[in-house]
N, C-alpha and C positions, 0 to 999 in steps of 0.2 A: 381487651384484645390488644395484642402487641402490634405496634405500628411498623409497617415495612419501611426500610430505608428509602429515602428519596434519592433518585439517581441524579447526579450532577450533570448539567448540560456542559459539554466540553467545547462546543462551538462558540465562535466569537459572536456575542449578542448583537443583533441588528445587521450583521454582515450578509450580503447577498452572495451565497455560495454558487450561484449560476453565473456570476460576473466573470468576464474575461480575466484570465490571469493564470498564474502557475501556483500549484499547491503541492507541498511535500506531505505525502501520506505514508503512514506506517500502520500495517494491519498485522495483528498477532494471532498465533494459533492458540486455541483454548488450552489453558494450563501450561503454556509454553512447551508443549510436546514437540520434539524435533521430527516432524512428519515430512518436511519438504525436501530434505536431503542432508548431506554432511559436507563439512569442509575437508577438502583434500589438498595436499601439497602445503600444509601449514608451515613446513620447514623450508619452503621455497620463497623466492622473491614475489611470486604472484599466485597465492593460494586462490582456489576457486570453490564453488559449490557444485558437488555432484548431486544432481536432482534425483529425487525418488519419483515413483510414478505419480504421486500426488503433486509433487513439485512441478512435474511436466504439465499436468493439468492446469496448475496455477499460471505457468508461463503462457500456455495457450489462451487462457482467459484474459491475461494482460494484453496479448496481441489482438484480441477481438474487441477490446474497448473502443478503439477508433472506428471499427466497422459498425458497431451498434449505435454509437453516438457521433454524428457528423460534427466536425469541428472540435473534437476532443482527442487529445493525443497523450500517450505516455512517452515522454521524452527520454526518461532514464528509469531503470528499475533494477532491483536486485532481489532475488529470492534467497533468503537465508534459511537455515534449518528450521527456525520456529517463528519467523516473521517475514514480511515483505515491505520493502521501501519502494516508493514510486514518486516521480515528479509528474503530476497530471496537469496538463495545460488545456484550459478551456479557451478557445478562440473567440474573438469578438462576434463572429457570425455562426455561433454554434446552434442556432435554431431561433424560431420566433420567440419573442420575449415571454409569451404566455407558456411556452413549452420547453424553454431552455433547460437542459439537464442541470440539476444541482450536483455538487460533489457527493452528497449523501446518496443520491439516486444512482450515480455512476458506481460508487463503491458497493452499494447494496446489490446492484446487478452483478458485479464481479463476484462478490462473496456467494450470492445465491447460485450463480452459474457453476462455481466450483463445488458447492455443497451438493447440487443436483447430480453432478457427475460422480462424486464420491459416494453418494447415497446417504450421507449424514453431514452435519455441519462440523467443520474443523475449526471454525473461527471463534475468537473471543468476541464479545459484544462490542459494537461500535468500532471506531478507528481513531487514530491520532492524526491531526492535520496541522499544518502550518502554512499560512498564506505567505508566499514568497514575494517580498516587496521590491527587490531590485536585482540587477544583474550580478552584483557582488555576492549577494546572499544565494542566488541561484547557483553560481559557480562553486561556492563552499558546500552547498548541499549535494551537488553533482559529485564533487570530490569525495565527500563522506560516503555516498552510496557506492562509488567506484572502489573505495578502499575498505568497505565493510568486511569482506571475507578475510582480509589481512589482519583486521582488528577484532576478529570474532571472540577471542578469549578475554578481551577487556570490554566487550560489548555488554550493555546493561541487560540484554535479553539472553545472554549466555548463562546456561545452568550447568554447573560442574557436576 
């Protein structure tokens, strides 16, 4: 019998993902289909993403994260045509230690919420994360997110 491939764990081993801190999260659409919208004004100084109906659902789900999880905030986000970037901040007092939300639980809720509203899952399995370690890194990531629409054609998630 053929062995199934073992899925690589992409989380930092031994790290407590319910710990207070800031996390840079990227969530991709399955097969990189551009379901969330399109870049408009690419020839202008400030291109933007015109969201599709699904993109609007995603934006609403991002806004709900802080309502569902006390002490969790999305400080910055961008919905691109086939992926989403967010800076998720878990505050020191985000819940009792035994029930503090983990980053995986937060993102799982977010993805499930959008899938329920769509009637099917639009998401690639898992998500990418980066633990933001200091203010300088936070500012660079914020700038990257802010400038993402302007850099769409050179983005690694862009499919020509």
